[in-house]
N, CA, C and O atoms as a CHARMM CRD file, in Angstrom:
* protein
*
  324
    1    1 MET  N     -1.47600   2.43900 -12.92100 PROA 1      0.00000
    2    1 MET  CA    -0.65900   1.24300 -13.03700 PROA 1      0.00000
    3    1 MET  C      0.60900   1.56200 -13.84100 PROA 1      0.00000
    4    1 MET  O      1.69400   1.06400 -13.54000 PROA 1      0.00000
    5    2 ALA  N      0.44600   2.39300 -14.85500 PROA 2      0.00000
    6    2 ALA  CA     1.60300   2.75300 -15.67900 PROA 2      0.00000
    7    2 ALA  C      2.67400   3.44100 -14.82900 PROA 2      0.00000
    8    2 ALA  O      3.86500   3.17000 -14.98100 PROA 2      0.00000
    9    3 TYR  N      2.24200   4.33000 -13.94100 PROA 3      0.00000
   10    3 TYR  CA     3.18700   5.02100 -13.06600 PROA 3      0.00000
   11    3 TYR  C      3.92200   4.03600 -12.16600 PROA 3      0.00000
   12    3 TYR  O      5.14300   4.10300 -12.03000 PROA 3      0.00000
   13    4 LEU  N      3.17900   3.12800 -11.55600 PROA 4      0.00000
   14    4 LEU  CA     3.78000   2.15800 -10.64100 PROA 4      0.00000
   15    4 LEU  C      4.76700   1.26000 -11.38200 PROA 4      0.00000
   16    4 LEU  O      5.87100   1.01400 -10.89600 PROA 4      0.00000
   17    5 ASN  N      4.37700   0.77900 -12.54100 PROA 5      0.00000
   18    5 ASN  CA     5.28400  -0.05700 -13.33500 PROA 5      0.00000
   19    5 ASN  C      6.53500   0.71800 -13.73600 PROA 5      0.00000
   20    5 ASN  O      7.64200   0.18000 -13.71200 PROA 5      0.00000
   21    6 HSD  N      6.35200   1.98500 -14.10400 PROA 6      0.00000
   22    6 HSD  CA     7.50000   2.82000 -14.47500 PROA 6      0.00000
   23    6 HSD  C      8.44000   3.01200 -13.28400 PROA 6      0.00000
   24    6 HSD  O      9.65800   2.90800 -13.42400 PROA 6      0.00000
   25    7 ALA  N      7.86700   3.29300 -12.11700 PROA 7      0.00000
   26    7 ALA  CA     8.68900   3.50600 -10.91800 PROA 7      0.00000
   27    7 ALA  C      9.47700   2.24800 -10.56800 PROA 7      0.00000
   28    7 ALA  O     10.65600   2.32900 -10.22100 PROA 7      0.00000
   29    8 LEU  N      8.83500   1.09600 -10.65800 PROA 8      0.00000
   30    8 LEU  CA     9.53500  -0.16200 -10.36700 PROA 8      0.00000
   31    8 LEU  C     10.61800  -0.44500 -11.40100 PROA 8      0.00000
   32    8 LEU  O     11.69100  -0.95100 -11.07200 PROA 8      0.00000
   33    9 GLU  N     10.32200  -0.11200 -12.65300 PROA 9      0.00000
   34    9 GLU  CA    11.31600  -0.31600 -13.71200 PROA 9      0.00000
   35    9 GLU  C     12.52300   0.59000 -13.50400 PROA 9      0.00000
   36    9 GLU  O     13.66200   0.15000 -13.66400 PROA 9      0.00000
   37   10 GLN  N     12.28400   1.85800 -13.14800 PROA 10     0.00000
   38   10 GLN  CA    13.38200   2.79400 -12.91600 PROA 10     0.00000
   39   10 GLN  C     14.23400   2.38000 -11.72100 PROA 10     0.00000
   40   10 GLN  O     15.43100   2.66500 -11.67800 PROA 10     0.00000
   41   11 ALA  N     13.62100   1.71500 -10.76300 PROA 11     0.00000
   42   11 ALA  CA    14.35300   1.23100  -9.59000 PROA 11     0.00000
   43   11 ALA  C     14.98100  -0.13600  -9.83800 PROA 11     0.00000
   44   11 ALA  O     15.60600  -0.71200  -8.94700 PROA 11     0.00000
   45   12 ALA  N     14.81000  -0.65200 -11.05800 PROA 12     0.00000
   46   12 ALA  CA    15.29600  -1.99400 -11.42000 PROA 12     0.00000
   47   12 ALA  C     14.75100  -3.03600 -10.44800 PROA 12     0.00000
   48   12 ALA  O     15.46500  -3.93600 -10.00700 PROA 12     0.00000
   49   13 ALA  N     13.46100  -2.88800 -10.12500 PROA 13     0.00000
   50   13 ALA  CA    12.84500  -3.77400  -9.13500 PROA 13     0.00000
   51   13 ALA  C     11.47300  -4.25500  -9.60600 PROA 13     0.00000
   52   13 ALA  O     10.52900  -4.30700  -8.81800 PROA 13     0.00000
   53   14 GLN  N     11.36200  -4.60400 -10.88400 PROA 14     0.00000
   54   14 GLN  CA    10.08200  -5.07300 -11.41800 PROA 14     0.00000
   55   14 GLN  C      9.57400  -6.29300 -10.66700 PROA 14     0.00000
   56   14 GLN  O      8.36500  -6.51600 -10.59100 PROA 14     0.00000
   57   15 HSD  N     10.47400  -7.07600 -10.11800 PROA 15     0.00000
   58   15 HSD  CA    10.13500  -8.30500  -9.39100 PROA 15     0.00000
   59   15 HSD  C      9.63800  -8.04800  -7.96600 PROA 15     0.00000
   60   15 HSD  O      9.16700  -8.96800  -7.29800 PROA 15     0.00000
   61   16 LEU  N      9.74200  -6.80700  -7.50300 PROA 16     0.00000
   62   16 LEU  CA     9.48500  -6.48900  -6.10500 PROA 16     0.00000
   63   16 LEU  C      8.03200  -6.70200  -5.68400 PROA 16     0.00000
   64   16 LEU  O      7.77300  -7.10800  -4.55100 PROA 16     0.00000
   65   17 MET  N      7.07400  -6.43200  -6.58900 PROA 17     0.00000
   66   17 MET  CA     5.64900  -6.53900  -6.24800 PROA 17     0.00000
   67   17 MET  C      4.94900  -7.50700  -7.18300 PROA 17     0.00000
   68   17 MET  O      5.22300  -7.55300  -8.38200 PROA 17     0.00000
   69   18 THR  N      4.03600  -8.28300  -6.60400 PROA 18     0.00000
   70   18 THR  CA     3.23600  -9.18700  -7.42700 PROA 18     0.00000
   71   18 THR  C      2.16900  -8.37000  -8.17700 PROA 18     0.00000
   72   18 THR  O      1.84200  -7.24800  -7.79000 PROA 18     0.00000
   73   19 GLY  N      1.64800  -8.95100  -9.23800 PROA 19     0.00000
   74   19 GLY  CA     0.59800  -8.29900 -10.00900 PROA 19     0.00000
   75   19 GLY  C     -0.63200  -7.96800  -9.17200 PROA 19     0.00000
   76   19 GLY  O     -1.12700  -6.84200  -9.23700 PROA 19     0.00000
   77   20 PRO  N     -1.14400  -8.93000  -8.37900 PROA 20     0.00000
   78   20 PRO  CA    -2.31100  -8.61900  -7.53600 PROA 20     0.00000
   79   20 PRO  C     -2.04500  -7.50100  -6.52400 PROA 20     0.00000
   80   20 PRO  O     -2.95200  -6.72800  -6.21700 PROA 20     0.00000
   81   21 LEU  N     -0.83300  -7.40400  -6.00700 PROA 21     0.00000
   82   21 LEU  CA    -0.52600  -6.31300  -5.08000 PROA 21     0.00000
   83   21 LEU  C     -0.57000  -4.98200  -5.81700 PROA 21     0.00000
   84   21 LEU  O     -1.14000  -4.01400  -5.31600 PROA 21     0.00000
   85   22 LYS  N      0.02400  -4.92800  -6.99400 PROA 22     0.00000
   86   22 LYS  CA     0.00500  -3.69000  -7.76000 PROA 22     0.00000
   87   22 LYS  C     -1.43100  -3.26900  -8.05500 PROA 22     0.00000
   88   22 LYS  O     -1.76500  -2.08800  -7.95800 PROA 22     0.00000
   89   23 GLU  N     -2.26900  -4.21500  -8.40900 PROA 23     0.00000
   90   23 GLU  CA    -3.67800  -3.91000  -8.67800 PROA 23     0.00000
   91   23 GLU  C     -4.36500  -3.35800  -7.42700 PROA 23     0.00000
   92   23 GLU  O     -5.12400  -2.39200  -7.50900 PROA 23     0.00000
   93   24 ALA  N     -4.10000  -3.96800  -6.27300 PROA 24     0.00000
   94   24 ALA  CA    -4.70000  -3.50600  -5.02100 PROA 24     0.00000
   95   24 ALA  C     -4.25100  -2.08100  -4.69200 PROA 24     0.00000
   96   24 ALA  O     -5.06800  -1.24900  -4.29900 PROA 24     0.00000
   97   25 LEU  N     -2.97300  -1.80200  -4.84700 PROA 25     0.00000
   98   25 LEU  CA    -2.46800  -0.46000  -4.57200 PROA 25     0.00000
   99   25 LEU  C     -3.10700   0.56800  -5.49200 PROA 25     0.00000
  100   25 LEU  O     -3.54300   1.62900  -5.04600 PROA 25     0.00000
  101   26 VAL  N     -3.15600   0.24600  -6.76800 PROA 26     0.00000
  102   26 VAL  CA    -3.72200   1.17800  -7.74400 PROA 26     0.00000
  103   26 VAL  C     -5.19700   1.43400  -7.45000 PROA 26     0.00000
  104   26 VAL  O     -5.65300   2.57600  -7.51800 PROA 26     0.00000
  105   27 GLU  N     -5.93500   0.39500  -7.12800 PROA 27     0.00000
  106   27 GLU  CA    -7.35900   0.56400  -6.81700 PROA 27     0.00000
  107   27 GLU  C     -7.56700   1.40300  -5.56100 PROA 27     0.00000
  108   27 GLU  O     -8.46500   2.24400  -5.52700 PROA 27     0.00000
  109   28 HSD  N     -6.76900   1.19400  -4.55200 PROA 28     0.00000
  110   28 HSD  CA    -6.96500   1.88200  -3.27900 PROA 28     0.00000
  111   28 HSD  C     -6.46800   3.32600  -3.28900 PROA 28     0.00000
  112   28 HSD  O     -6.91000   4.12600  -2.46500 PROA 28     0.00000
  113   29 CYS  N     -5.57700   3.67400  -4.18200 PROA 29     0.00000
  114   29 CYS  CA    -5.08500   5.05700  -4.19800 PROA 29     0.00000
  115   29 CYS  C     -6.00900   5.97800  -4.99700 PROA 29     0.00000
  116   29 CYS  O     -5.87900   7.19900  -4.91500 PROA 29     0.00000
  117   30 LEU  N     -6.93500   5.41100  -5.76400 PROA 30     0.00000
  118   30 LEU  CA    -7.92600   6.19100  -6.51300 PROA 30     0.00000
  119   30 LEU  C     -7.30500   7.29000  -7.37200 PROA 30     0.00000
  120   30 LEU  O     -7.83800   8.39600  -7.46700 PROA 30     0.00000
  121   31 GLY  N     -6.17900   6.97300  -7.98900 PROA 31     0.00000
  122   31 GLY  CA    -5.54100   7.92600  -8.89300 PROA 31     0.00000
  123   31 GLY  C     -4.64100   8.93900  -8.21500 PROA 31     0.00000
  124   31 GLY  O     -4.05000   9.77800  -8.89500 PROA 31     0.00000
  125   32 ASN  N     -4.51700   8.89000  -6.89800 PROA 32     0.00000
  126   32 ASN  CA    -3.68500   9.83500  -6.16800 PROA 32     0.00000
  127   32 ASN  C     -2.28500   9.24000  -6.04100 PROA 32     0.00000
  128   32 ASN  O     -2.06600   8.31100  -5.26400 PROA 32     0.00000
  129   33 LEU  N     -1.34400   9.77900  -6.80600 PROA 33     0.00000
  130   33 LEU  CA     0.01200   9.22300  -6.82900 PROA 33     0.00000
  131   33 LEU  C      0.73300   9.38900  -5.49600 PROA 33     0.00000
  132   33 LEU  O      1.56800   8.56000  -5.13400 PROA 33     0.00000
  133   34 ARG  N      0.41800  10.44100  -4.77400 PROA 34     0.00000
  134   34 ARG  CA     1.04200  10.62200  -3.46100 PROA 34     0.00000
  135   34 ARG  C      0.62100   9.50100  -2.51400 PROA 34     0.00000
  136   34 ARG  O      1.45000   8.95200  -1.78800 PROA 34     0.00000
  137   35 VAL  N     -0.66400   9.16300  -2.52200 PROA 35     0.00000
  138   35 VAL  CA    -1.15900   8.07500  -1.68900 PROA 35     0.00000
  139   35 VAL  C     -0.53100   6.75300  -2.12600 PROA 35     0.00000
  140   35 VAL  O     -0.14000   5.93800  -1.29000 PROA 35     0.00000
  141   36 LEU  N     -0.44000   6.54900  -3.42600 PROA 36     0.00000
  142   36 LEU  CA     0.18500   5.33200  -3.95000 PROA 36     0.00000
  143   36 LEU  C      1.62300   5.20500  -3.45100 PROA 36     0.00000
  144   36 LEU  O      2.03500   4.13700  -2.99600 PROA 36     0.00000
  145   37 ASN  N      2.37600   6.28400  -3.53700 PROA 37     0.00000
  146   37 ASN  CA     3.76900   6.26400  -3.06800 PROA 37     0.00000
  147   37 ASN  C      3.86100   5.99300  -1.57400 PROA 37     0.00000
  148   37 ASN  O      4.72600   5.24000  -1.12700 PROA 37     0.00000
  149   38 MET  N      2.96600   6.60600  -0.80100 PROA 38     0.00000
  150   38 MET  CA     2.99700   6.41400   0.65200 PROA 38     0.00000
  151   38 MET  C      2.64800   4.97800   1.02300 PROA 38     0.00000
  152   38 MET  O      3.29500   4.38500   1.88600 PROA 38     0.00000
  153   39 MET  N      1.63200   4.41800   0.37900 PROA 39     0.00000
  154   39 MET  CA     1.24500   3.04000   0.67900 PROA 39     0.00000
  155   39 MET  C      2.36700   2.07100   0.28600 PROA 39     0.00000
  156   39 MET  O      2.69300   1.15200   1.03700 PROA 39     0.00000
  157   40 ALA  N      2.94300   2.28200  -0.87900 PROA 40     0.00000
  158   40 ALA  CA     4.02100   1.41000  -1.33500 PROA 40     0.00000
  159   40 ALA  C      5.23300   1.51800  -0.40300 PROA 40     0.00000
  160   40 ALA  O      5.88200   0.51600  -0.10500 PROA 40     0.00000
  161   41 ALA  N      5.53100   2.72700   0.05100 PROA 41     0.00000
  162   41 ALA  CA     6.66700   2.92000   0.96100 PROA 41     0.00000
  163   41 ALA  C      6.43400   2.21800   2.29400 PROA 41     0.00000
  164   41 ALA  O      7.35400   1.62200   2.85400 PROA 41     0.00000
  165   42 GLU  N      5.20400   2.29000   2.80200 PROA 42     0.00000
  166   42 GLU  CA     4.89600   1.59900   4.05900 PROA 42     0.00000
  167   42 GLU  C      5.06200   0.09400   3.91000 PROA 42     0.00000
  168   42 GLU  O      5.62900  -0.56300   4.78300 PROA 42     0.00000
  169   43 LEU  N      4.57300  -0.44600   2.81700 PROA 43     0.00000
  170   43 LEU  CA     4.70500  -1.88900   2.58900 PROA 43     0.00000
  171   43 LEU  C      6.17000  -2.28300   2.40500 PROA 43     0.00000
  172   43 LEU  O      6.60500  -3.32900   2.88500 PROA 43     0.00000
  173   44 LEU  N      6.91500  -1.44400   1.71500 PROA 44     0.00000
  174   44 LEU  CA     8.33800  -1.72200   1.50500 PROA 44     0.00000
  175   44 LEU  C      9.08900  -1.72600   2.83000 PROA 44     0.00000
  176   44 LEU  O      9.97100  -2.55800   3.04200 PROA 44     0.00000
  177   45 GLU  N      8.74800  -0.80800   3.71300 PROA 45     0.00000
  178   45 GLU  CA     9.39400  -0.76100   5.03000 PROA 45     0.00000
  179   45 GLU  C      9.11300  -2.03300   5.82700 PROA 45     0.00000
  180   45 GLU  O     10.01900  -2.60000   6.43800 PROA 45     0.00000
  181   46 ILE  N      7.87300  -2.47400   5.82000 PROA 46     0.00000
  182   46 ILE  CA     7.51500  -3.70000   6.53700 PROA 46     0.00000
  183   46 ILE  C      8.22800  -4.90200   5.93500 PROA 46     0.00000
  184   46 ILE  O      8.75600  -5.74700   6.65700 PROA 46     0.00000
  185   47 ALA  N      8.24000  -4.97100   4.60800 PROA 47     0.00000
  186   47 ALA  CA     8.90500  -6.08900   3.93500 PROA 47     0.00000
  187   47 ALA  C     10.40300  -6.10700   4.25200 PROA 47     0.00000
  188   47 ALA  O     10.98700  -7.17700   4.42600 PROA 47     0.00000
  189   48 ALA  N     11.01600  -4.94300   4.32600 PROA 48     0.00000
  190   48 ALA  CA    12.44300  -4.87200   4.65500 PROA 48     0.00000
  191   48 ALA  C     12.68700  -5.34700   6.08800 PROA 48     0.00000
  192   48 ALA  O     13.65600  -6.05800   6.35500 PROA 48     0.00000
  193   49 GLN  N     11.80800  -4.95200   7.00400 PROA 49     0.00000
  194   49 GLN  CA    11.95200  -5.38700   8.39100 PROA 49     0.00000
  195   49 GLN  C     11.83500  -6.90200   8.50300 PROA 49     0.00000
  196   49 GLN  O     12.52200  -7.53300   9.30600 PROA 49     0.00000
  197   50 ARG  N     10.96600  -7.46900   7.69800 PROA 50     0.00000
  198   50 ARG  CA    10.74300  -8.91700   7.72400 PROA 50     0.00000
  199   50 ARG  C     11.66200  -9.68200   6.77200 PROA 50     0.00000
  200   50 ARG  O     11.62000 -10.91000   6.70000 PROA 50     0.00000
  201   51 GLU  N     12.48600  -8.94000   6.05200 PROA 51     0.00000
  202   51 GLU  CA    13.41000  -9.51300   5.07700 PROA 51     0.00000
  203   51 GLU  C     12.67700 -10.36100   4.02800 PROA 51     0.00000
  204   51 GLU  O     13.11500 -11.45900   3.68500 PROA 51     0.00000
  205   52 LEU  N     11.55500  -9.83000   3.52800 PROA 52     0.00000
  206   52 LEU  CA    10.77700 -10.51000   2.50100 PROA 52     0.00000
  207   52 LEU  C     11.37300 -10.21200   1.12800 PROA 52     0.00000
  208   52 LEU  O     11.73000  -9.06700   0.85200 PROA 52     0.00000
  209   53 PRO  N     11.48600 -11.21100   0.26800 PROA 53     0.00000
  210   53 PRO  CA    12.06100 -10.98200  -1.06000 PROA 53     0.00000
  211   53 PRO  C     11.07500 -10.32600  -2.02700 PROA 53     0.00000
  212   53 PRO  O     11.48500  -9.74500  -3.03200 PROA 53     0.00000
  213   54 GLN  N      9.77100 -10.41600  -1.72700 PROA 54     0.00000
  214   54 GLN  CA     8.75800  -9.86300  -2.61400 PROA 54     0.00000
  215   54 GLN  C      7.54700  -9.41900  -1.80600 PROA 54     0.00000
  216   54 GLN  O      7.18200 -10.05400  -0.81700 PROA 54     0.00000
  217   55 LEU  N      6.93100  -8.32700  -2.23300 PROA 55     0.00000
  218   55 LEU  CA     5.72700  -7.81500  -1.59900 PROA 55     0.00000
  219   55 LEU  C      4.53000  -8.39200  -2.32700 PROA 55     0.00000
  220   55 LEU  O      4.50100  -8.42100  -3.55700 PROA 55     0.00000
  221   56 ASP  N      3.52400  -8.86100  -1.56100 PROA 56     0.00000
  222   56 ASP  CA     2.34900  -9.44900  -2.19300 PROA 56     0.00000
  223   56 ASP  C      1.07400  -8.93300  -1.54700 PROA 56     0.00000
  224   56 ASP  O      1.11300  -8.17700  -0.57500 PROA 56     0.00000
  225   57 GLU  N     -0.05900  -9.35300  -2.10200 PROA 57     0.00000
  226   57 GLU  CA    -1.34700  -8.88600  -1.60700 PROA 57     0.00000
  227   57 GLU  C     -1.63100  -9.37200  -0.18700 PROA 57     0.00000
  228   57 GLU  O     -2.41100  -8.74800   0.53200 PROA 57     0.00000
  229   58 LYS  N     -1.01800 -10.46100   0.22100 PROA 58     0.00000
  230   58 LYS  CA    -1.18300 -10.95000   1.58900 PROA 58     0.00000
  231   58 LYS  C     -0.63600  -9.91500   2.57300 PROA 58     0.00000
  232   58 LYS  O     -1.26800  -9.62700   3.58900 PROA 58     0.00000
  233   59 LEU  N      0.52300  -9.36400   2.27600 PROA 59     0.00000
  234   59 LEU  CA     1.11600  -8.32600   3.11600 PROA 59     0.00000
  235   59 LEU  C      0.22700  -7.08200   3.12700 PROA 59     0.00000
  236   59 LEU  O      0.02800  -6.46600   4.17400 PROA 59     0.00000
  237   60 PHE  N     -0.29800  -6.72300   1.98000 PROA 60     0.00000
  238   60 PHE  CA    -1.20200  -5.58500   1.86000 PROA 60     0.00000
  239   60 PHE  C     -2.40900  -5.76600   2.76900 PROA 60     0.00000
  240   60 PHE  O     -2.74100  -4.87900   3.55500 PROA 60     0.00000
  241   61 LEU  N     -3.06100  -6.91500   2.66100 PROA 61     0.00000
  242   61 LEU  CA    -4.25300  -7.18000   3.47000 PROA 61     0.00000
  243   61 LEU  C     -3.92500  -7.22900   4.95900 PROA 61     0.00000
  244   61 LEU  O     -4.67400  -6.70900   5.78700 PROA 61     0.00000
  245   62 GLU  N     -2.81900  -7.84700   5.28400 PROA 62     0.00000
  246   62 GLU  CA    -2.42000  -7.94700   6.69100 PROA 62     0.00000
  247   62 GLU  C     -2.16900  -6.56900   7.28700 PROA 62     0.00000
  248   62 GLU  O     -2.61900  -6.27500   8.39500 PROA 62     0.00000
  249   63 PHE  N     -1.45900  -5.73400   6.56100 PROA 63     0.00000
  250   63 PHE  CA    -1.09300  -4.42700   7.09300 PROA 63     0.00000
  251   63 PHE  C     -2.27500  -3.47400   7.12700 PROA 63     0.00000
  252   63 PHE  O     -2.51300  -2.82500   8.14600 PROA 63     0.00000
  253   64 TYR  N     -3.01200  -3.37900   6.04600 PROA 64     0.00000
  254   64 TYR  CA    -4.07300  -2.38400   5.97800 PROA 64     0.00000
  255   64 TYR  C     -5.36900  -2.82600   6.64800 PROA 64     0.00000
  256   64 TYR  O     -6.20600  -1.98100   6.96300 PROA 64     0.00000
  257   65 SER  N     -5.55700  -4.10200   6.87200 PROA 65     0.00000
  258   65 SER  CA    -6.77200  -4.52400   7.56800 PROA 65     0.00000
  259   65 SER  C     -6.65100  -4.32700   9.07300 PROA 65     0.00000
  260   65 SER  O     -7.66800  -4.31600   9.76700 PROA 65     0.00000
  261   66 ARG  N     -5.44200  -4.17400   9.59800 PROA 66     0.00000
  262   66 ARG  CA    -5.27900  -3.98300  11.03500 PROA 66     0.00000
  263   66 ARG  C     -5.11300  -2.52100  11.41700 PROA 66     0.00000
  264   66 ARG  O     -4.99700  -2.20500  12.60100 PROA 66     0.00000
  265   67 GLN  N     -5.10000  -1.62900  10.44200 PROA 67     0.00000
  266   67 GLN  CA    -4.99600  -0.20600  10.73700 PROA 67     0.00000
  267   67 GLN  C     -6.32000   0.28600  11.30900 PROA 67     0.00000
  268   67 GLN  O     -7.37200   0.01300  10.73300 PROA 67     0.00000
  269   68 PRO  N     -6.29100   0.99600  12.41600 PROA 68     0.00000
  270   68 PRO  CA    -7.54500   1.51300  12.97600 PROA 68     0.00000
  271   68 PRO  C     -8.16000   2.54800  12.04800 PROA 68     0.00000
  272   68 PRO  O     -7.46700   3.38900  11.47500 PROA 68     0.00000
  273   69 ARG  N     -9.45300   2.46800  11.91700 PROA 69     0.00000
  274   69 ARG  CA   -10.17500   3.44000  11.10000 PROA 69     0.00000
  275   69 ARG  C    -10.89800   4.37400  12.04200 PROA 69     0.00000
  276   69 ARG  O    -11.92100   4.01300  12.62400 PROA 69     0.00000
  277   70 THR  N    -10.37800   5.55500  12.19000 PROA 70     0.00000
  278   70 THR  CA   -10.99000   6.51200  13.09100 PROA 70     0.00000
  279   70 THR  C    -11.78200   7.52800  12.29200 PROA 70     0.00000
  280   70 THR  O    -11.44000   7.87200  11.16000 PROA 70     0.00000
  281   71 ASN  N    -12.82900   7.98800  12.90400 PROA 71     0.00000
  282   71 ASN  CA   -13.65000   9.01700  12.30700 PROA 71     0.00000
  283   71 ASN  C    -13.22200  10.34300  12.89600 PROA 71     0.00000
  284   71 ASN  O    -13.24800  10.51400  14.11500 PROA 71     0.00000
  285   72 LYS  N    -12.83100  11.27700  12.06100 PROA 72     0.00000
  286   72 LYS  CA   -12.36200  12.56700  12.55100 PROA 72     0.00000
  287   72 LYS  C    -13.50700  13.55400  12.78200 PROA 72     0.00000
  288   72 LYS  O    -13.27100  14.70600  13.14500 PROA 72     0.00000
  289   73 ASN  N    -14.72800  13.10900  12.57400 PROA 73     0.00000
  290   73 ASN  CA   -15.87700  13.96200  12.79000 PROA 73     0.00000
  291   73 ASN  C    -16.18200  14.00900  14.28400 PROA 73     0.00000
  292   73 ASN  O    -16.59900  12.99800  14.85000 PROA 73     0.00000
  293   74 PRO  N    -15.98500  15.15900  14.94000 PROA 74     0.00000
  294   74 PRO  CA   -16.19600  15.23900  16.39500 PROA 74     0.00000
  295   74 PRO  C    -17.66100  15.10600  16.78700 PROA 74     0.00000
  296   74 PRO  O    -17.96800  14.90600  17.96200 PROA 74     0.00000
  297   75 LEU  N    -18.57200  15.21300  15.82000 PROA 75     0.00000
  298   75 LEU  CA   -19.98600  15.12200  16.14200 PROA 75     0.00000
  299   75 LEU  C    -20.43900  13.68400  16.37000 PROA 75     0.00000
  300   75 LEU  O    -21.46900  13.44000  16.99800 PROA 75     0.00000
  301   76 LEU  N    -19.66200  12.74100  15.85500 PROA 76     0.00000
  302   76 LEU  CA   -19.99200  11.33200  16.06100 PROA 76     0.00000
  303   76 LEU  C    -19.24000  10.81400  17.26400 PROA 76     0.00000
  304   76 LEU  O    -18.01800  10.93500  17.34200 PROA 76     0.00000
  305   77 LYS  N    -19.94500  10.25200  18.17600 PROA 77     0.00000
  306   77 LYS  CA   -19.32300   9.75600  19.40700 PROA 77     0.00000
  307   77 LYS  C    -18.64100   8.41400  19.17700 PROA 77     0.00000
  308   77 LYS  O    -19.02600   7.64400  18.29700 PROA 77     0.00000
  309   78 GLY  N    -17.64400   8.15600  19.96800 PROA 78     0.00000
  310   78 GLY  CA   -16.95300   6.87700  19.90500 PROA 78     0.00000
  311   78 GLY  C    -15.75100   6.88800  18.99600 PROA 78     0.00000
  312   78 GLY  O    -14.93100   5.97200  19.06300 PROA 78     0.00000
  313   79 GLY  N    -15.61100   7.89800  18.14000 PROA 79     0.00000
  314   79 GLY  CA   -14.43800   8.01200  17.30700 PROA 79     0.00000
  315   79 GLY  C    -14.36900   7.02500  16.15700 PROA 79     0.00000
  316   79 GLY  O    -13.42600   7.07400  15.36700 PROA 79     0.00000
  317   80 ARG  N    -15.33500   6.13500  16.04100 PROA 80     0.00000
  318   80 ARG  CA   -15.32400   5.16600  14.94800 PROA 80     0.00000
  319   80 ARG  C    -16.62600   5.26100  14.19700 PROA 80     0.00000
  320   80 ARG  O    -17.65500   5.63000  14.76300 PROA 80     0.00000
  321   81 GLN  N    -16.58400   4.94300  12.97800 PROA 81     0.00000
  322   81 GLN  CA   -17.77000   4.98800  12.14500 PROA 81     0.00000
  323   81 GLN  C    -18.35600   3.63600  11.95400 PROA 81     0.00000
  324   81 GLN  O    -19.37000   3.49400  11.27000 PROA 81     0.00000
């Protein structure tokens, strides 16, 4: 969370993400800053396309709940777990 807050502060964009969204991102990245940056960048791109003034947990849930979850294990049939 400290990293995310620092990054938003350095970008002068503390208002860009709601508290619950920041918590969701931090929980889902499991301490991996690269994953955190990638997830935040994807959400920022969507928000820019939609001209949203702020990113929130609703956007997070909408975007990540519709992503297909594929299983890369070729031994399991159907490609999904």
